C-alpha positions in Angstrom: 0.0 0.0 0.0 1.3 3.4 -1.0 0.8 5.9 1.9 1.2 9.6 1.8 2.5 10.8 5.1 2.2 14.5 5.9 3.0 16.2 9.2 2.0 19.8 10.1 4.9 20.2 12.6 3.3 23.1 14.4 -0.2 21.7 14.9 -1.4 22.0 18.5 1.2 24.5 19.6 -1.4 27.1 20.4 -3.3 25.0 22.9 -1.3 25.3 26.1 -0.8 29.1 25.7 -4.6 29.7 25.4 -4.8 30.3 21.6 -7.9 28.8 19.9 -5.7 27.5 17.0 -2.2 27.6 15.8 -1.6 30.6 13.6 1.8 32.4 13.1 1.3 34.5 16.3 0.7 31.4 18.3 3.8 29.6 16.8 6.0 32.6 17.6 4.7 32.9 21.1 4.8 29.2 22.0 8.4 28.8 20.7 9.6 32.0 22.5 8.2 30.5 25.7 10.1 27.3 25.2 7.3 24.9 24.2 8.3 21.9 22.2 6.6 20.8 19.0 3.8 18.4 19.6 3.0 17.0 16.1 6.3 15.3 15.4 6.0 13.3 18.7 2.5 12.3 17.8 3.7 11.3 14.3 6.5 9.0 15.8 4.0 7.5 18.2 1.7 6.6 15.3 4.6 5.2 13.2 6.1 3.2 16.1 2.8 1.4 16.6 2.5 0.1 13.0 2.8 -3.7 13.0 2.9 -6.4 10.4 1.7 -4.4 7.3 3.5 -3.9 3.9 3.6 -0.2 3.4 5.6 2.3 1.2 5.6 6.0 1.9 5.6 9.2 0.0 6.7 11.6 2.7 6.6 15.3 3.2 10.2 16.8 3.3 12.0 17.3 6.6 9.7 17.8 9.6 6.7 17.3 7.4 7.1 13.5 7.6 10.6 12.5 6.4 12.4 13.1 9.7 9.6 11.3 11.7 9.8 8.2 9.5 13.5 8.2 10.1 13.1 8.6 13.9 10.8 5.6 13.8 13.3 3.5 11.9 11.3 3.5 8.7 13.5 5.5 6.3 13.9 2.4 4.1 10.2 2.5 3.3 10.3 6.0 1.9 9.7 5.8 -1.9 9.7 9.5 -2.5 10.0 12.8 -0.6 7.9 15.8 -1.7 8.5 19.5 -1.0 11.5 21.2 0.5 13.2 20.8 3.8 12.5 24.0 5.8 13.1 25.2 9.3 9.6 26.8 9.2 6.8 25.5 7.2 3.5 27.1 6.2 0.1 26.0 5.0 1.3 26.6 1.5 3.8 23.7 2.0 0.9 21.5 3.2 -1.2 22.4 0.1 1.7 21.7 -2.3 2.7 18.4 -0.6 -0.9 17.2 -0.6 -1.3 17.9 -4.3 1.9 16.1 -5.2 0.9 13.1 -3.1 -2.5 12.9 -4.8 -0.7 13.2 -8.2 1.4 10.2 -7.3 -1.7 8.1 -6.6 -1.3 7.3 -3.0 -3.9 4.8 -1.6 -4.4 6.9 1.5 -3.0 10.2 2.8 -2.2 10.0 6.6 -1.7 13.4 8.1 -0.8 14.6 11.6 -2.5 17.8 12.6 -5.9 19.2 13.4 -9.0 20.5 11.6 -7.1 23.3 9.9 -4.7 20.8 8.4 -7.5 18.6 7.2 -9.2 21.7 5.7 -6.0 22.5 3.8 -5.7 18.9 2.5 -9.3 19.0 1.4 -8.7 22.3 -0.4 -5.7 20.8 -2.2 -7.2 17.4 -3.2 -11.0 18.1 -3.2 -11.6 14.7 -1.6 -10.0 12.8 -4.5 -8.0 10.5 -2.1 -8.9 8.9 1.2 -7.4 10.6 4.3 -6.8 9.5 7.9 -6.0 12.0 10.6 -3.5 11.5 13.5 -4.8 14.0 16.1 -2.4 16.8 17.1 -4.4 20.0 16.8 -6.0 22.4 19.2 -9.3 21.6 17.7 -10.0 18.1 16.3 -13.7 18.3 15.6 -13.9 16.5 12.2 -14.8 12.9 11.7 -11.6 11.8 9.7 -9.4 11.4 12.8 -8.6 8.4 14.9 -9.1 8.9 18.7 -5.3 8.7 19.3 -2.1 8.1 17.3 -2.0 4.4 18.4 -5.6 3.9 17.2 -4.6 5.5 13.9 -2.0 2.8 13.5 -4.7 0.1 14.1 -7.0 1.7 11.5 -4.3 1.9 8.8 -3.3 -1.8 9.6 -6.9 -2.8 9.2 -7.2 -1.0 5.9 -3.9 -2.4 4.5 -5.0 -6.0 5.4 -8.4 -5.6 3.8 -10.3 -5.6 7.0 -11.7 -2.0 6.8 -13.6 -0.1 4.2 -14.0 3.6 3.4 -16.6 5.8 4.8 -17.5 9.5 4.4 -16.6 12.1 7.0 -17.3 15.8 7.4 -14.5 18.4 7.2 -15.3 20.7 10.1 -13.5 23.8 11.3 -14.2 27.0 13.2 -13.6 30.6 12.4 -10.6 31.2 14.7 -11.0 34.9 14.7 -14.5 34.6 16.0 -13.4 31.8 18.4 -10.9 34.2 19.9 -13.9 36.5 20.6 -15.7 33.7 22.3 -18.0 32.9 19.3 -18.2 29.3 18.1 -18.9 29.3 14.4 -18.4 25.6 13.4 -18.8 25.0 9.7 -18.9 22.0 7.4 -16.4 22.7 4.6 -16.8 19.4 2.7 -16.8 15.7 2.8 -13.8 13.3 2.6 -13.4 9.6 2.5 -11.7 8.0 5.4 -11.2 4.6 6.9 -14.0 3.4 9.1 -13.2 1.2 12.0 -15.7 1.0 14.8 -14.4 2.3 18.1 -11.2 3.7 16.6 -12.3 6.4 14.3 -13.9 9.3 16.2 -17.2 10.9 15.1 -17.4 14.5 14.3 -18.1 16.8 17.2 -21.7 17.2 18.2 -23.2 20.6 18.9 -25.5 21.0 21.8 -29.0 22.4 21.4 -28.6 25.2 23.9 -32.3 26.0 24.1 -33.4 22.4 24.8 -30.7 21.9 27.4 -30.8 25.2 29.1 -32.7 24.2 32.2 -30.5 21.1 32.6 -27.3 23.2 32.4 -28.7 25.8 34.9 -29.5 23.0 37.4 -26.0 21.6 37.1 -24.4 25.0 37.5 -26.6 25.9 40.5 -25.6 22.7 42.3 -21.9 23.3 41.5 -22.0 26.9 42.8 -23.9 26.0 45.9 -21.3 23.3 46.7 -18.2 25.4 45.9 -15.7 25.6 48.7 -14.7 29.1 49.6 -11.0 28.4 50.1 -10.6 26.4 46.8 -9.7 27.4 43.3 -11.9 26.1 40.5 -10.3 25.7 37.1 -13.1 25.7 34.6 -12.8 24.1 31.1 -14.6 25.4 28.1 -18.2 24.7 27.0 -21.7 25.9 27.6 -22.4 23.4 30.4 -19.5 24.4 32.6 -19.9 28.1 31.8 -23.5 28.1 32.9 -21.8 29.1 36.1 -21.8 32.6 34.7 -25.3 33.0 36.1 -24.0 32.6 39.6 -20.4 33.7 40.0 -19.2 37.3 40.2 -17.4 38.5 37.1 -17.4 37.5 33.5 -16.5 34.0 32.3 -15.3 33.1 28.8 -17.4 30.5 26.9 -14.6 28.8 25.0 -11.5 29.4 27.1 -10.3 28.2 30.5 -11.1 30.4 33.5 -10.3 30.3 37.2 -12.9 31.0 40.0 -12.0 31.6 43.6 -14.4 32.5 46.5 -17.3 32.8 44.1 -15.6 35.3 41.8 -13.8 35.1 38.5 -10.0 35.4 39.2 -8.7 34.6 35.7 -10.6 34.8 32.4 -9.5 32.9 29.3 -6.2 32.0 30.8 -3.4 29.7 29.8 -1.1 27.1 31.4 1.5 29.3 33.2 -0.9 31.4 35.3 -2.7 28.1 36.3 0.7 26.6 37.3 1.5 29.7 39.3 -1.6 29.2 41.4 -1.1 25.5 41.9 2.6 26.0 42.9 1.3 27.4 46.1 0.0 24.0 47.2 -3.5 25.3 47.3 -6.7 23.3 47.2 -8.0 23.1 43.6 -10.7 21.5 41.5 -10.9 21.1 37.7 -14.4 21.3 36.2 -14.7 19.9 32.6 -17.4 18.7 30.2 -16.9 16.1 27.6 -16.9 17.0 23.9 -20.2 16.1 22.3 -20.2 12.6 20.6 -16.4 12.3 21.1 -16.3 12.1 24.9 -12.9 13.8 25.5 -12.5 15.4 28.9 -8.8 16.2 28.5 -6.5 16.7 25.5 -8.9 18.3 23.1 -9.8 22.0 23.1 -8.6 22.5 26.7 -4.8 22.0 26.4 -4.3 24.9 28.8 -5.2 22.2 31.4 -2.0 20.5 30.5 -0.3 17.3 31.9 1.8 19.6 34.1 -1.4 21.1 35.5 -3.1 17.7 35.9 -0.1 16.4 37.8 -0.8 18.9 40.5 -4.5 18.1 40.9 -5.8 14.9 42.4 -8.2 12.8 40.2 -10.7 13.0 43.0 -10.8 16.8 42.5 -11.8 16.5 38.9 -15.5 17.3 38.4 -17.1 16.1 35.2 -20.4 17.7 34.2 -22.7 17.0 31.2 -26.3 17.3 30.3 -28.4 14.1 30.4 -28.7 14.2 26.6 -24.9 14.4 26.1 -24.3 11.5 28.5 -26.8 9.3 26.7 -24.8 9.8 23.5 -21.5 8.7 25.0 -20.3 5.2 25.5 -17.1 6.3 27.2 -15.3 9.4 28.4 -11.8 9.8 26.8 -8.5 11.1 27.9 -5.5 11.7 25.6 -3.0 14.4 26.7 0.1 12.8 25.1 1.5 12.0 28.5 1.0 8.3 29.1 1.6 8.5 32.9 -1.0 11.2 33.3 -3.4 9.5 30.9 -3.1 6.2 32.9 -3.8 8.0 36.1 -6.9 9.8 34.7 -8.5 6.7 33.2 -11.2 4.9 35.2 -14.6 5.8 36.5 -16.1 9.2 37.1 -19.3 10.4 38.7 -20.7 12.8 36.1 -23.0 15.5 37.4 -26.0 15.5 35.0 -28.6 17.5 37.0 -29.1 19.1 40.4 -27.4 16.7 42.7 -27.8 13.8 40.2 -24.9 11.8 39.0 -24.3 9.0 36.4 -21.1 6.9 36.4 -19.0 6.8 33.2 -15.7 5.1 32.4 -12.9 7.1 31.0 -10.5 5.3 28.6 
């Protein structure tokens, strides 16, 4: 099987620093603060988990796939390299490499990135070739991604051995400029073919019906507020269920960012990893409140990377509060965790009591 392998090396860099995507500003800021590239690590994790399949690769040059194949010990499987080796790549490099891979007739284009990377590949190929996403973006809402890099390897193996077929998936992305102003404008840009394997390929993100769920969210928020401890910090993840607390706390909460509440008042709005770590370094009592992504189930690692492994290492699992409307919980078989830190992910797996109404809980397993 001839596989196009394309890495967006900067995908996901904006997450921990509170950006809603990874544009040039986010890249410059993250690198200046000493953050390491995420996507190359995810790419090597995917490649290192490929087992027992006969593959050949057309790779993006340098950090766009070639180097990661080498790091995984698979350089001998590279049939051709497309593009130029650069110290800084742009979306134009992604577009050009995707077009060339399509021109060489790859059987599937495996890419490492997020929704923006998928949108660029769709623009370049117009859905002419199947794609499979290895998740590494700030936002991973589209339905062409595996849940994790390891599961992406299982999906590709199944396809190469004739045990999986192609399905259609939506290409979703948000307007990042609006997202930075706390407005979620999620759009369908097209449809691609991807590899369907039950339990390994994630569905596209579900959007809540705010009108139907409003009373449920208010009941959850009221119970949360009434049971907040006055001497504890509450780190609030994004989403309308968590941020229904805006009706009860003093101050303004962001809808799509991470906020910190103390003594019933907003202490930090739309913050990022370092200010949260500064608070936790004082050995204070802290809780994290999160809501799973609709239909996907992620409570950590998608859309809330400000709550990083370094943050999670300082908060006990018992102090993680998961909230979700009854409707959302019914749609989920599991909660999911993937931060890229196996030690943290292993600690966070297991069972959670999910607050689904005023004082009402349902138990869900996180995997």
